[in-house]
All heavy atoms as a GROMACS GRO file, in nm:
protein
  610
    1MET      N    1  -0.538   0.307  -0.927
    1MET     CA    2  -0.532   0.177  -0.861
    1MET      C    3  -0.441   0.083  -0.938
    1MET      O    4  -0.373   0.002  -0.878
    1MET     CB    5  -0.674   0.121  -0.849
    1MET     CG    6  -0.679  -0.013  -0.783
    1MET     SD    7  -0.642  -0.008  -0.608
    1MET     CE    8  -0.755  -0.124  -0.545
    2GLU      N    9  -0.442   0.094  -1.071
    2GLU     CA   10  -0.360   0.007  -1.155
    2GLU      C   11  -0.212   0.017  -1.119
    2GLU      O   12  -0.142  -0.082  -1.106
    2GLU     CB   13  -0.381   0.043  -1.302
    2GLU     CG   14  -0.310  -0.048  -1.398
    2GLU     CD   15  -0.379  -0.184  -1.413
    2GLU    OE1   16  -0.500  -0.192  -1.391
    2GLU    OE2   17  -0.308  -0.279  -1.446
    3THR      N   18  -0.166   0.141  -1.098
    3THR     CA   19  -0.025   0.162  -1.063
    3THR      C   20   0.007   0.099  -0.929
    3THR      O   21   0.112   0.036  -0.913
    3THR     CB   22   0.007   0.314  -1.061
    3THR    OG1   23  -0.024   0.368  -1.189
    3THR    CG2   24   0.152   0.338  -1.028
    4LEU      N   25  -0.082   0.113  -0.834
    4LEU     CA   26  -0.060   0.053  -0.702
    4LEU      C   27  -0.054  -0.098  -0.713
    4LEU      O   28   0.033  -0.162  -0.652
    4LEU     CB   29  -0.170   0.095  -0.605
    4LEU     CG   30  -0.162   0.032  -0.466
    4LEU    CD1   31  -0.030   0.067  -0.397
    4LEU    CD2   32  -0.280   0.073  -0.381
    5LEU      N   33  -0.143  -0.157  -0.788
    5LEU     CA   34  -0.141  -0.303  -0.806
    5LEU      C   35  -0.011  -0.349  -0.872
    5LEU      O   36   0.043  -0.455  -0.834
    5LEU     CB   37  -0.262  -0.348  -0.888
    5LEU     CG   38  -0.396  -0.336  -0.818
    5LEU    CD1   39  -0.510  -0.367  -0.914
    5LEU    CD2   40  -0.404  -0.424  -0.694
    6GLU      N   41   0.042  -0.271  -0.964
    6GLU     CA   42   0.170  -0.305  -1.026
    6GLU      C   43   0.283  -0.301  -0.923
    6GLU      O   44   0.368  -0.390  -0.921
    6GLU     CB   45   0.200  -0.208  -1.141
    6GLU     CG   46   0.114  -0.230  -1.262
    6GLU     CD   47   0.135  -0.124  -1.369
    6GLU    OE1   48   0.238  -0.053  -1.364
    6GLU    OE2   49   0.049  -0.114  -1.458
    7ILE      N   50   0.284  -0.198  -0.839
    7ILE     CA   51   0.386  -0.186  -0.736
    7ILE      C   52   0.379  -0.305  -0.640
    7ILE      O   53   0.481  -0.366  -0.606
    7ILE     CB   54   0.371  -0.053  -0.659
    7ILE    CG1   55   0.404   0.065  -0.751
    7ILE    CG2   56   0.459  -0.051  -0.535
    7ILE    CD1   57   0.366   0.201  -0.694
    8LEU      N   58   0.258  -0.339  -0.598
    8LEU     CA   59   0.240  -0.453  -0.507
    8LEU      C   60   0.284  -0.583  -0.573
    8LEU      O   61   0.351  -0.666  -0.510
    8LEU     CB   62   0.093  -0.462  -0.463
    8LEU     CG   63   0.046  -0.354  -0.367
    8LEU    CD1   64  -0.106  -0.350  -0.361
    8LEU    CD2   65   0.105  -0.375  -0.229
    9SER      N   66   0.251  -0.600  -0.699
    9SER     CA   67   0.288  -0.722  -0.770
    9SER      C   68   0.438  -0.737  -0.788
    9SER      O   69   0.489  -0.848  -0.795
    9SER     CB   70   0.220  -0.726  -0.907
    9SER     OG   71   0.081  -0.741  -0.889
   10GLU      N   72   0.509  -0.626  -0.793
   10GLU     CA   73   0.655  -0.633  -0.800
   10GLU      C   74   0.712  -0.697  -0.673
   10GLU      O   75   0.812  -0.767  -0.679
   10GLU     CB   76   0.714  -0.494  -0.820
   10GLU     CG   77   0.690  -0.436  -0.957
   10GLU     CD   78   0.732  -0.291  -0.969
   10GLU    OE1   79   0.796  -0.238  -0.875
   10GLU    OE2   80   0.700  -0.229  -1.071
   11LEU      N   81   0.648  -0.671  -0.560
   11LEU     CA   82   0.694  -0.729  -0.433
   11LEU      C   83   0.662  -0.878  -0.424
   11LEU      O   84   0.745  -0.956  -0.379
   11LEU     CB   85   0.628  -0.658  -0.315
   11LEU     CG   86   0.675  -0.517  -0.285
   11LEU    CD1   87   0.590  -0.456  -0.174
   11LEU    CD2   88   0.822  -0.515  -0.246
   12HIS      N   89   0.540  -0.914  -0.462
   12HIS     CA   90   0.494  -1.052  -0.450
   12HIS      C   91   0.410  -1.088  -0.573
   12HIS      O   92   0.286  -1.078  -0.569
   12HIS     CB   93   0.412  -1.072  -0.323
   12HIS     CG   94   0.488  -1.047  -0.197
   12HIS    ND1   95   0.581  -1.135  -0.150
   12HIS    CD2   96   0.487  -0.943  -0.111
   12HIS    CE1   97   0.633  -1.086  -0.038
   12HIS    NE2   98   0.578  -0.970  -0.013
   13PRO      N   99   0.474  -1.130  -0.682
   13PRO     CA  100   0.401  -1.157  -0.806
   13PRO      C  101   0.297  -1.268  -0.795
   13PRO      O  102   0.204  -1.275  -0.876
   13PRO     CB  103   0.510  -1.198  -0.904
   13PRO     CG  104   0.640  -1.173  -0.839
   13PRO     CD  105   0.616  -1.148  -0.694
   14ASP      N  106   0.308  -1.353  -0.695
   14ASP     CA  107   0.218  -1.467  -0.681
   14ASP      C  108   0.088  -1.434  -0.607
   14ASP      O  109   0.001  -1.519  -0.594
   14ASP     CB  110   0.291  -1.580  -0.608
   14ASP     CG  111   0.346  -1.537  -0.473
   14ASP    OD1  112   0.393  -1.421  -0.462
   14ASP    OD2  113   0.345  -1.616  -0.379
   15VAL      N  114   0.072  -1.310  -0.560
   15VAL     CA  115  -0.045  -1.272  -0.482
   15VAL      C  116  -0.143  -1.193  -0.569
   15VAL      O  117  -0.103  -1.106  -0.646
   15VAL     CB  118  -0.003  -1.186  -0.360
   15VAL    CG1  119  -0.125  -1.136  -0.283
   15VAL    CG2  120   0.090  -1.264  -0.269
   16ASP      N  121  -0.272  -1.224  -0.555
   16ASP     CA  122  -0.376  -1.148  -0.626
   16ASP      C  123  -0.417  -1.031  -0.536
   16ASP      O  124  -0.509  -1.041  -0.455
   16ASP     CB  125  -0.496  -1.237  -0.658
   16ASP     CG  126  -0.601  -1.165  -0.739
   16ASP    OD1  127  -0.588  -1.042  -0.762
   16ASP    OD2  128  -0.696  -1.232  -0.782
   17PHE      N  129  -0.346  -0.922  -0.551
   17PHE     CA  130  -0.369  -0.806  -0.464
   17PHE      C  131  -0.505  -0.740  -0.487
   17PHE      O  132  -0.554  -0.670  -0.400
   17PHE     CB  133  -0.257  -0.704  -0.482
   17PHE     CG  134  -0.129  -0.747  -0.418
   17PHE    CD1  135  -0.027  -0.803  -0.492
   17PHE    CD2  136  -0.109  -0.733  -0.281
   17PHE    CE1  137   0.091  -0.844  -0.434
   17PHE    CE2  138   0.008  -0.774  -0.221
   17PHE     CZ  139   0.109  -0.829  -0.297
   18ALA      N  140  -0.565  -0.762  -0.601
   18ALA     CA  141  -0.697  -0.705  -0.628
   18ALA      C  142  -0.804  -0.770  -0.540
   18ALA      O  143  -0.905  -0.709  -0.510
   18ALA     CB  144  -0.733  -0.720  -0.774
   19LYS      N  145  -0.780  -0.893  -0.497
   19LYS     CA  146  -0.880  -0.966  -0.418
   19LYS      C  147  -0.841  -0.985  -0.271
   19LYS      O  148  -0.928  -0.997  -0.186
   19LYS     CB  149  -0.903  -1.104  -0.480
   19LYS     CG  150  -0.968  -1.096  -0.615
   19LYS     CD  151  -0.992  -1.233  -0.671
   19LYS     CE  152  -1.055  -1.225  -0.810
   19LYS     NZ  153  -1.075  -1.357  -0.868
   20GLU      N  154  -0.712  -0.990  -0.242
   20GLU     CA  155  -0.666  -1.018  -0.105
   20GLU      C  156  -0.703  -0.904  -0.011
   20GLU      O  157  -0.681  -0.788  -0.042
   20GLU     CB  158  -0.514  -1.039  -0.104
   20GLU     CG  159  -0.458  -1.076   0.030
   20GLU     CD  160  -0.515  -1.204   0.087
   20GLU    OE1  161  -0.507  -1.307   0.020
   20GLU    OE2  162  -0.569  -1.198   0.200
   21GLU      N  163  -0.761  -0.939   0.105
   21GLU     CA  164  -0.807  -0.838   0.200
   21GLU      C  165  -0.743  -0.849   0.338
   21GLU      O  166  -0.788  -0.783   0.431
   21GLU     CB  167  -0.959  -0.843   0.211
   21GLU     CG  168  -1.028  -0.805   0.081
   21GLU     CD  169  -1.178  -0.798   0.094
   21GLU    OE1  170  -1.231  -0.824   0.204
   21GLU    OE2  171  -1.243  -0.766  -0.007
   22GLN      N  172  -0.640  -0.932   0.350
   22GLN     CA  173  -0.573  -0.947   0.478
   22GLN      C  174  -0.422  -0.954   0.456
   22GLN      O  175  -0.356  -1.049   0.496
   22GLN     CB  176  -0.622  -1.071   0.550
   22GLN     CG  177  -0.768  -1.063   0.589
   22GLN     CD  178  -0.812  -1.186   0.667
   22GLN    OE1  179  -0.752  -1.292   0.658
   22GLN    NE2  180  -0.918  -1.172   0.742
   23LEU      N  181  -0.369  -0.852   0.393
   23LEU     CA  182  -0.228  -0.853   0.356
   23LEU      C  183  -0.134  -0.861   0.476
   23LEU      O  184  -0.038  -0.938   0.475
   23LEU     CB  185  -0.195  -0.729   0.272
   23LEU     CG  186  -0.268  -0.720   0.138
   23LEU    CD1  187  -0.240  -0.586   0.072
   23LEU    CD2  188  -0.226  -0.836   0.048
   24VAL      N  189  -0.161  -0.783   0.578
   24VAL     CA  190  -0.075  -0.783   0.696
   24VAL      C  191  -0.109  -0.902   0.786
   24VAL      O  192  -0.020  -0.974   0.832
   24VAL     CB  193  -0.089  -0.650   0.773
   24VAL    CG1  194  -0.008  -0.654   0.903
   24VAL    CG2  195  -0.041  -0.534   0.686
   25GLU      N  196  -0.238  -0.924   0.808
   25GLU     CA  197  -0.282  -1.030   0.898
   25GLU      C  198  -0.233  -1.168   0.854
   25GLU      O  199  -0.199  -1.251   0.936
   25GLU     CB  200  -0.435  -1.032   0.909
   25GLU     CG  201  -0.495  -0.908   0.971
   25GLU     CD  202  -0.524  -0.798   0.869
   25GLU    OE1  203  -0.472  -0.802   0.756
   25GLU    OE2  204  -0.598  -0.704   0.904
   26ARG      N  205  -0.228  -1.190   0.723
   26ARG     CA  206  -0.185  -1.320   0.671
   26ARG      C  207  -0.034  -1.327   0.647
   26ARG      O  208   0.016  -1.427   0.600
   26ARG     CB  209  -0.260  -1.352   0.541
   26ARG     CG  210  -0.408  -1.373   0.566
   26ARG     CD  211  -0.483  -1.423   0.448
   26ARG     NE  212  -0.422  -1.545   0.396
   26ARG     CZ  213  -0.426  -1.582   0.269
   26ARG    NH1  214  -0.488  -1.508   0.181
   26ARG    NH2  215  -0.369  -1.692   0.229
   27GLY      N  216   0.035  -1.219   0.680
   27GLY     CA  217   0.181  -1.218   0.666
   27GLY      C  218   0.230  -1.200   0.523
   27GLY      O  219   0.346  -1.224   0.494
   28ILE      N  220   0.142  -1.158   0.434
   28ILE     CA  221   0.182  -1.135   0.295
   28ILE      C  222   0.275  -1.014   0.289
   28ILE      O  223   0.376  -1.016   0.220
   28ILE     CB  224   0.059  -1.117   0.205
   28ILE    CG1  225  -0.022  -1.248   0.202
   28ILE    CG2  226   0.100  -1.074   0.064
   28ILE    CD1  227  -0.160  -1.236   0.143
   29LEU      N  228   0.239  -0.909   0.362
   29LEU     CA  229   0.324  -0.792   0.372
   29LEU      C  230   0.389  -0.787   0.509
   29LEU      O  231   0.320  -0.781   0.610
   29LEU     CB  232   0.244  -0.663   0.350
   29LEU     CG  233   0.184  -0.638   0.212
   29LEU    CD1  234   0.109  -0.506   0.212
   29LEU    CD2  235   0.291  -0.640   0.105
   30GLY      N  236   0.520  -0.789   0.510
   30GLY     CA  237   0.596  -0.775   0.634
   30GLY      C  238   0.642  -0.632   0.650
   30GLY      O  239   0.616  -0.546   0.566
   31SER      N  240   0.716  -0.607   0.757
   31SER     CA  241   0.759  -0.470   0.785
   31SER      C  242   0.851  -0.415   0.676
   31SER      O  243   0.841  -0.298   0.638
   31SER     CB  244   0.828  -0.463   0.922
   31SER     OG  245   0.936  -0.553   0.927
   32PHE      N  246   0.938  -0.498   0.622
   32PHE     CA  247   1.026  -0.452   0.514
   32PHE      C  248   0.945  -0.417   0.390
   32PHE      O  249   0.973  -0.318   0.323
   32PHE     CB  250   1.132  -0.558   0.481
   32PHE     CG  251   1.231  -0.513   0.378
   32PHE    CD1  252   1.328  -0.419   0.410
   32PHE    CD2  253   1.227  -0.563   0.249
   32PHE    CE1  254   1.418  -0.375   0.315
   32PHE    CE2  255   1.316  -0.521   0.153
   32PHE     CZ  256   1.413  -0.427   0.186
   33ASP      N  257   0.844  -0.498   0.360
   33ASP     CA  258   0.756  -0.470   0.246
   33ASP      C  259   0.687  -0.334   0.263
   33ASP      O  260   0.675  -0.257   0.169
   33ASP     CB  261   0.649  -0.578   0.230
   33ASP     CG  262   0.706  -0.712   0.190
   33ASP    OD1  263   0.805  -0.716   0.115
   33ASP    OD2  264   0.650  -0.814   0.234
   34VAL      N  265   0.640  -0.308   0.384
   34VAL     CA  266   0.570  -0.183   0.411
   34VAL      C  267   0.664  -0.064   0.390
   34VAL      O  268   0.627   0.036   0.328
   34VAL     CB  269   0.509  -0.183   0.553
   34VAL    CG1  270   0.457  -0.044   0.590
   34VAL    CG2  271   0.397  -0.286   0.562
   35VAL      N  272   0.787  -0.076   0.437
   35VAL     CA  273   0.885   0.031   0.418
   35VAL      C  274   0.909   0.055   0.269
   35VAL      O  275   0.910   0.168   0.221
   35VAL     CB  276   1.018  -0.001   0.490
   35VAL    CG1  277   1.126   0.098   0.451
   35VAL    CG2  278   0.997  -0.001   0.641
   36MET      N  279   0.926  -0.053   0.193
   36MET     CA  280   0.946  -0.042   0.049
   36MET      C  281   0.824   0.021  -0.018
   36MET      O  282   0.838   0.107  -0.105
   36MET     CB  283   0.973  -0.179  -0.012
   36MET     CG  284   1.101  -0.245   0.036
   36MET     SD  285   1.246  -0.167  -0.031
   36MET     CE  286   1.230  -0.211  -0.203
   37LEU      N  287   0.707  -0.020   0.023
   37LEU     CA  288   0.583   0.033  -0.035
   37LEU      C  289   0.568   0.182  -0.007
   37LEU      O  290   0.531   0.258  -0.097
   37LEU     CB  291   0.462  -0.041   0.022
   37LEU     CG  292   0.424  -0.170  -0.046
   37LEU    CD1  293   0.315  -0.240   0.032
   37LEU    CD2  294   0.379  -0.144  -0.188
   38VAL      N  295   0.594   0.222   0.115
   38VAL     CA  296   0.582   0.364   0.150
   38VAL      C  297   0.672   0.447   0.059
   38VAL      O  298   0.629   0.548   0.002
   38VAL     CB  299   0.614   0.388   0.299
   38VAL    CG1  300   0.632   0.536   0.328
   38VAL    CG2  301   0.505   0.328   0.387
   39THR      N  302   0.794   0.403   0.041
   39THR     CA  303   0.889   0.476  -0.044
   39THR      C  304   0.839   0.484  -0.188
   39THR      O  305   0.836   0.591  -0.248
   39THR     CB  306   1.027   0.408  -0.039
   39THR    OG1  307   1.073   0.405   0.097
   39THR    CG2  308   1.127   0.482  -0.125
   40ARG      N  309   0.798   0.370  -0.242
   40ARG     CA  310   0.750   0.367  -0.382
   40ARG      C  311   0.623   0.449  -0.400
   40ARG      O  312   0.608   0.521  -0.499
   40ARG     CB  313   0.724   0.224  -0.427
   40ARG     CG  314   0.844   0.140  -0.455
   40ARG     CD  315   0.920   0.183  -0.580
   40ARG     NE  316   0.839   0.201  -0.699
   40ARG     CZ  317   0.800   0.104  -0.782
   40ARG    NH1  318   0.837  -0.020  -0.761
   40ARG    NH2  319   0.726   0.132  -0.888
   41ILE      N  320   0.531   0.439  -0.306
   41ILE     CA  321   0.405   0.514  -0.315
   41ILE      C  322   0.431   0.664  -0.309
   41ILE      O  323   0.374   0.740  -0.387
   41ILE     CB  324   0.307   0.469  -0.204
   41ILE    CG1  325   0.256   0.328  -0.235
   41ILE    CG2  326   0.192   0.568  -0.188
   41ILE    CD1  327   0.185   0.262  -0.120
   42GLU      N  328   0.517   0.705  -0.217
   42GLU     CA  329   0.547   0.847  -0.205
   42GLU      C  330   0.610   0.900  -0.334
   42GLU      O  331   0.577   1.010  -0.378
   42GLU     CB  332   0.638   0.872  -0.085
   42GLU     CG  333   0.567   0.853   0.047
   42GLU     CD  334   0.651   0.880   0.169
   42GLU    OE1  335   0.776   0.882   0.158
   42GLU    OE2  336   0.592   0.902   0.276
   43GLU      N  337   0.697   0.822  -0.395
   43GLU     CA  338   0.759   0.863  -0.522
   43GLU      C  339   0.658   0.864  -0.636
   43GLU      O  340   0.650   0.960  -0.712
   43GLU     CB  341   0.874   0.768  -0.557
   43GLU     CG  342   0.994   0.778  -0.466
   43GLU     CD  343   1.096   0.669  -0.492
   43GLU    OE1  344   1.073   0.579  -0.577
   43GLU    OE2  345   1.202   0.672  -0.426
   44GLU      N  346   0.583   0.759  -0.648
   44GLU     CA  347   0.493   0.741  -0.762
   44GLU      C  348   0.372   0.834  -0.758
   44GLU      O  349   0.328   0.885  -0.860
   44GLU     CB  350   0.447   0.596  -0.768
   44GLU     CG  351   0.374   0.559  -0.893
   44GLU     CD  352   0.462   0.556  -1.017
   44GLU    OE1  353   0.578   0.514  -1.008
   44GLU    OE2  354   0.412   0.598  -1.124
   45PHE      N  355   0.315   0.853  -0.640
   45PHE     CA  356   0.191   0.929  -0.627
   45PHE      C  357   0.214   1.071  -0.574
   45PHE      O  358   0.117   1.145  -0.557
   45PHE     CB  359   0.092   0.854  -0.537
   45PHE     CG  360   0.043   0.725  -0.596
   45PHE    CD1  361   0.104   0.605  -0.564
   45PHE    CD2  362  -0.063   0.724  -0.685
   45PHE    CE1  363   0.061   0.485  -0.618
   45PHE    CE2  364  -0.108   0.605  -0.740
   45PHE     CZ  365  -0.046   0.485  -0.707
   46ASP      N  366   0.338   1.106  -0.544
   46ASP     CA  367   0.373   1.239  -0.496
   46ASP      C  368   0.293   1.277  -0.372
   46ASP      O  369   0.230   1.383  -0.364
   46ASP     CB  370   0.354   1.344  -0.606
   46ASP     CG  371   0.422   1.475  -0.572
   46ASP    OD1  372   0.524   1.473  -0.499
   46ASP    OD2  373   0.373   1.580  -0.616
   47VAL      N  374   0.291   1.186  -0.276
   47VAL     CA  375   0.227   1.209  -0.146
   47VAL      C  376   0.327   1.172  -0.038
   47VAL      O  377   0.428   1.106  -0.064
   47VAL     CB  378   0.098   1.124  -0.128
   47VAL    CG1  379  -0.008   1.164  -0.228
   47VAL    CG2  380   0.127   0.976  -0.134
   48VAL      N  381   0.298   1.215   0.083
   48VAL     CA  382   0.379   1.176   0.199
   48VAL      C  383   0.287   1.099   0.292
   48VAL      O  384   0.182   1.150   0.333
   48VAL     CB  385   0.439   1.299   0.271
   48VAL    CG1  386   0.511   1.256   0.398
   48VAL    CG2  387   0.533   1.374   0.177
   49ILE      N  388   0.326   0.977   0.325
   49ILE     CA  389   0.247   0.897   0.418
   49ILE      C  390   0.302   0.920   0.558
   49ILE      O  391   0.414   0.877   0.588
   49ILE     CB  392   0.253   0.747   0.382
   49ILE    CG1  393   0.200   0.725   0.240
   49ILE    CG2  394   0.173   0.664   0.483
   49ILE    CD1  395   0.208   0.583   0.190
   50PRO      N  396   0.227   0.989   0.642
   50PRO     CA  397   0.275   1.016   0.777
   50PRO      C  398   0.281   0.888   0.861
   50PRO      O  399   0.206   0.793   0.836
   50PRO     CB  400   0.174   1.115   0.834
   50PRO     CG  401   0.052   1.100   0.751
   50PRO     CD  402   0.095   1.045   0.618
   51ALA      N  403   0.368   0.889   0.958
   51ALA     CA  404   0.388   0.772   1.043
   51ALA      C  405   0.258   0.724   1.107
   51ALA      O  406   0.236   0.604   1.122
   51ALA     CB  407   0.492   0.802   1.151
   52ARG      N  408   0.168   0.816   1.140
   52ARG     CA  409   0.042   0.778   1.205
   52ARG      C  410  -0.046   0.690   1.116
   52ARG      O  411  -0.134   0.620   1.165
   52ARG     CB  412  -0.035   0.902   1.250
   52ARG     CG  413  -0.084   0.988   1.136
   52ARG     CD  414  -0.162   1.111   1.185
   52ARG     NE  415  -0.186   1.204   1.077
   52ARG     CZ  416  -0.277   1.188   0.981
   52ARG    NH1  417  -0.353   1.081   0.981
   52ARG    NH2  418  -0.292   1.278   0.886
   53LEU      N  419  -0.020   0.693   0.985
   53LEU     CA  420  -0.099   0.611   0.892
   53LEU      C  421  -0.030   0.480   0.854
   53LEU      O  422  -0.087   0.401   0.779
   53LEU     CB  423  -0.131   0.691   0.766
   53LEU     CG  424  -0.225   0.810   0.784
   53LEU    CD1  425  -0.247   0.881   0.652
   53LEU    CD2  426  -0.358   0.766   0.843
   54ILE      N  427   0.087   0.458   0.905
   54ILE     CA  428   0.157   0.333   0.874
   54ILE      C  429   0.112   0.229   0.978
   54ILE      O  430   0.178   0.204   1.078
   54ILE     CB  431   0.310   0.352   0.870
   54ILE    CG1  432   0.345   0.458   0.766
   54ILE    CG2  433   0.380   0.220   0.839
   54ILE    CD1  434   0.490   0.496   0.760
   55THR      N  435  -0.006   0.176   0.952
   55THR     CA  436  -0.070   0.082   1.043
   55THR      C  437  -0.120  -0.039   0.965
   55THR      O  438  -0.137  -0.033   0.844
   55THR     CB  439  -0.193   0.148   1.111
   55THR    OG1  440  -0.290   0.178   1.011
   55THR    CG2  441  -0.153   0.275   1.186
   56PRO      N  442  -0.147  -0.149   1.034
   56PRO     CA  443  -0.203  -0.266   0.966
   56PRO      C  444  -0.335  -0.235   0.895
   56PRO      O  445  -0.363  -0.291   0.790
   56PRO     CB  446  -0.224  -0.367   1.079
   56PRO     CG  447  -0.124  -0.328   1.183
   56PRO     CD  448  -0.115  -0.178   1.173
   57GLU      N  449  -0.414  -0.144   0.951
   57GLU     CA  450  -0.542  -0.110   0.890
   57GLU      C  451  -0.522  -0.044   0.753
   57GLU      O  452  -0.594  -0.073   0.658
   57GLU     CB  453  -0.623  -0.016   0.981
   57GLU     CG  454  -0.671  -0.082   1.108
   57GLU     CD  455  -0.563  -0.093   1.217
   57GLU    OE1  456  -0.462  -0.020   1.211
   57GLU    OE2  457  -0.581  -0.177   1.305
   58THR      N  458  -0.425   0.045   0.743
   58THR     CA  459  -0.398   0.114   0.617
   58THR      C  460  -0.351   0.015   0.510
   58THR      O  461  -0.389   0.025   0.393
   58THR     CB  462  -0.290   0.223   0.636
   58THR    OG1  463  -0.339   0.319   0.731
   58THR    CG2  464  -0.257   0.293   0.506
   59PHE      N  465  -0.271  -0.082   0.551
   59PHE     CA  466  -0.212  -0.177   0.457
   59PHE      C  467  -0.288  -0.310   0.452
   59PHE      O  468  -0.236  -0.410   0.406
   59PHE     CB  469  -0.064  -0.201   0.493
   59PHE     CG  470   0.021  -0.080   0.464
   59PHE    CD1  471   0.031   0.023   0.555
   59PHE    CD2  472   0.089  -0.070   0.345
   59PHE    CE1  473   0.108   0.135   0.527
   59PHE    CE2  474   0.167   0.040   0.316
   59PHE     CZ  475   0.176   0.144   0.408
   60ARG      N  476  -0.412  -0.310   0.496
   60ARG     CA  477  -0.494  -0.432   0.499
   60ARG      C  478  -0.516  -0.488   0.359
   60ARG      O  479  -0.513  -0.608   0.338
   60ARG     CB  480  -0.628  -0.403   0.565
   60ARG     CG  481  -0.722  -0.524   0.561
   60ARG     CD  482  -0.852  -0.498   0.633
   60ARG     NE  483  -0.824  -0.480   0.774
   60ARG     CZ  484  -0.871  -0.379   0.847
   60ARG    NH1  485  -0.949  -0.288   0.794
   60ARG    NH2  486  -0.841  -0.368   0.974
   61SER      N  487  -0.541  -0.398   0.262
   61SER     CA  488  -0.568  -0.441   0.125
   61SER      C  489  -0.524  -0.331   0.029
   61SER      O  490  -0.499  -0.218   0.071
   61SER     CB  491  -0.716  -0.470   0.105
   61SER     OG  492  -0.791  -0.350   0.112
   62ALA      N  493  -0.519  -0.365  -0.098
   62ALA     CA  494  -0.487  -0.263  -0.198
   62ALA      C  495  -0.592  -0.153  -0.195
   62ALA      O  496  -0.560  -0.035  -0.209
   62ALA     CB  497  -0.478  -0.327  -0.336
   63ALA      N  498  -0.716  -0.190  -0.173
   63ALA     CA  499  -0.825  -0.091  -0.170
   63ALA      C  500  -0.808   0.007  -0.055
   63ALA      O  501  -0.823   0.128  -0.074
   63ALA     CB  502  -0.960  -0.162  -0.161
   64THR      N  503  -0.778  -0.041   0.065
   64THR     CA  504  -0.761   0.050   0.179
   64THR      C  505  -0.638   0.137   0.160
   64THR      O  506  -0.640   0.255   0.197
   64THR     CB  507  -0.752  -0.026   0.314
   64THR    OG1  508  -0.641  -0.117   0.310
   64THR    CG2  509  -0.880  -0.100   0.345
   65LEU      N  510  -0.536   0.082   0.103
   65LEU     CA  511  -0.415   0.158   0.077
   65LEU      C  512  -0.442   0.266  -0.028
   65LEU      O  513  -0.400   0.381  -0.013
   65LEU     CB  514  -0.302   0.065   0.033
   65LEU     CG  515  -0.164   0.125   0.018
   65LEU    CD1  516  -0.122   0.203   0.140
   65LEU    CD2  517  -0.063   0.015  -0.011
   66TYR      N  518  -0.515   0.231  -0.131
   66TYR     CA  519  -0.547   0.328  -0.236
   66TYR      C  520  -0.636   0.440  -0.183
   66TYR      O  521  -0.620   0.556  -0.219
   66TYR     CB  522  -0.610   0.260  -0.356
   66TYR     CG  523  -0.613   0.349  -0.477
   66TYR    CD1  524  -0.495   0.380  -0.544
   66TYR    CD2  525  -0.732   0.403  -0.523
   66TYR    CE1  526  -0.496   0.464  -0.654
   66TYR    CE2  527  -0.734   0.487  -0.633
   66TYR     CZ  528  -0.616   0.517  -0.698
   66TYR     OH  529  -0.617   0.601  -0.807
   67GLU      N  530  -0.729   0.407  -0.096
   67GLU     CA  531  -0.813   0.509  -0.033
   67GLU      C  532  -0.727   0.609   0.043
   67GLU      O  533  -0.751   0.730   0.037
   67GLU     CB  534  -0.914   0.445   0.062
   67GLU     CG  535  -1.027   0.373  -0.005
   67GLU     CD  536  -1.115   0.299   0.095
   67GLU    OE1  537  -1.112   0.332   0.216
   67GLU    OE2  538  -1.187   0.209   0.052
   68THR      N  539  -0.628   0.559   0.114
   68THR     CA  540  -0.537   0.646   0.189
   68THR      C  541  -0.459   0.736   0.094
   68THR      O  542  -0.446   0.856   0.118
   68THR     CB  543  -0.440   0.561   0.273
   68THR    OG1  544  -0.516   0.481   0.365
   68THR    CG2  545  -0.344   0.649   0.352
   69ILE      N  546  -0.410   0.680  -0.016
   69ILE     CA  547  -0.336   0.758  -0.115
   69ILE      C  548  -0.425   0.870  -0.170
   69ILE      O  549  -0.382   0.986  -0.181
   69ILE     CB  550  -0.285   0.668  -0.229
   69ILE    CG1  551  -0.179   0.572  -0.176
   69ILE    CG2  552  -0.229   0.752  -0.344
   69ILE    CD1  553  -0.145   0.458  -0.271
   70GLU      N  554  -0.549   0.837  -0.203
   70GLU     CA  555  -0.641   0.937  -0.258
   70GLU      C  556  -0.668   1.050  -0.156
   70GLU      O  557  -0.672   1.166  -0.192
   70GLU     CB  558  -0.772   0.872  -0.299
   70GLU     CG  559  -0.761   0.789  -0.424
   70GLU     CD  560  -0.896   0.731  -0.467
   70GLU    OE1  561  -0.971   0.684  -0.380
   70GLU    OE2  562  -0.924   0.734  -0.587
   71GLN      N  563  -0.686   1.011  -0.030
   71GLN     CA  564  -0.711   1.111   0.074
   71GLN      C  565  -0.590   1.204   0.090
   71GLN      O  566  -0.605   1.326   0.103
   71GLN     CB  567  -0.744   1.044   0.206
   71GLN     CG  568  -0.880   0.978   0.207
   71GLN     CD  569  -0.902   0.894   0.332
   71GLN    OE1  570  -0.815   0.879   0.417
   71GLN    NE2  571  -1.020   0.834   0.342
   72LEU      N  572  -0.471   1.146   0.089
   72LEU     CA  573  -0.350   1.227   0.102
   72LEU      C  574  -0.332   1.320  -0.018
   72LEU      O  575  -0.290   1.435  -0.001
   72LEU     CB  576  -0.227   1.137   0.119
   72LEU     CG  577  -0.220   1.059   0.249
   72LEU    CD1  578  -0.109   0.957   0.244
   72LEU    CD2  579  -0.200   1.152   0.367
   73ALA      N  580  -0.365   1.272  -0.135
   73ALA     CA  581  -0.353   1.356  -0.255
   73ALA      C  582  -0.451   1.473  -0.250
   73ALA      O  583  -0.418   1.584  -0.295
   73ALA     CB  584  -0.378   1.271  -0.379
   74GLU      N  585  -0.569   1.451  -0.196
   74GLU     CA  586  -0.668   1.558  -0.184
   74GLU      C  587  -0.626   1.664  -0.084
   74GLU      O  588  -0.661   1.782  -0.100
   74GLU     CB  589  -0.803   1.501  -0.143
   74GLU     CG  590  -0.872   1.422  -0.251
   74GLU     CD  591  -1.000   1.355  -0.203
   74GLU    OE1  592  -1.046   1.384  -0.090
   74GLU    OE2  593  -1.055   1.273  -0.280
   75GLU      N  594  -0.551   1.624   0.018
   75GLU     CA  595  -0.507   1.718   0.121
   75GLU      C  596  -0.402   1.815   0.070
   75GLU      O  597  -0.386   1.922   0.125
   75GLU     CB  598  -0.452   1.642   0.243
   75GLU     CG  599  -0.557   1.567   0.318
   75GLU     CD  600  -0.500   1.482   0.431
   75GLU    OE1  601  -0.377   1.490   0.457
   75GLU    OE2  602  -0.576   1.405   0.491
   76ASP      N  603  -0.328   1.775  -0.033
   76ASP     CA  604  -0.222   1.863  -0.086
   76ASP      C  605  -0.275   1.980  -0.159
   76ASP      O  606  -0.370   1.995  -0.215
   76ASP     CB  607  -0.130   1.782  -0.180
   76ASP     CG  608  -0.031   1.700  -0.098
   76ASP    OD1  609  -0.015   1.728   0.020
   76ASP    OD2  610   0.029   1.610  -0.157
   0.00000   0.00000   0.00000
């Protein structure tokens, strides 16, 4: 989770990603941010995020995103 929080903080250093639970809904993460995140996450965690999981629900919070990463890692 620490690595994910660091990646998120690189995008928006002023946001407390550990507590924020409406990243997409509040406009904190836009479509460009999501594209950048997918790329960084795939590189850093050695997973592939399929298009079906690139949804507002997946990117709602750092916690939901990390859960997705963990699930994808288990599938490999």
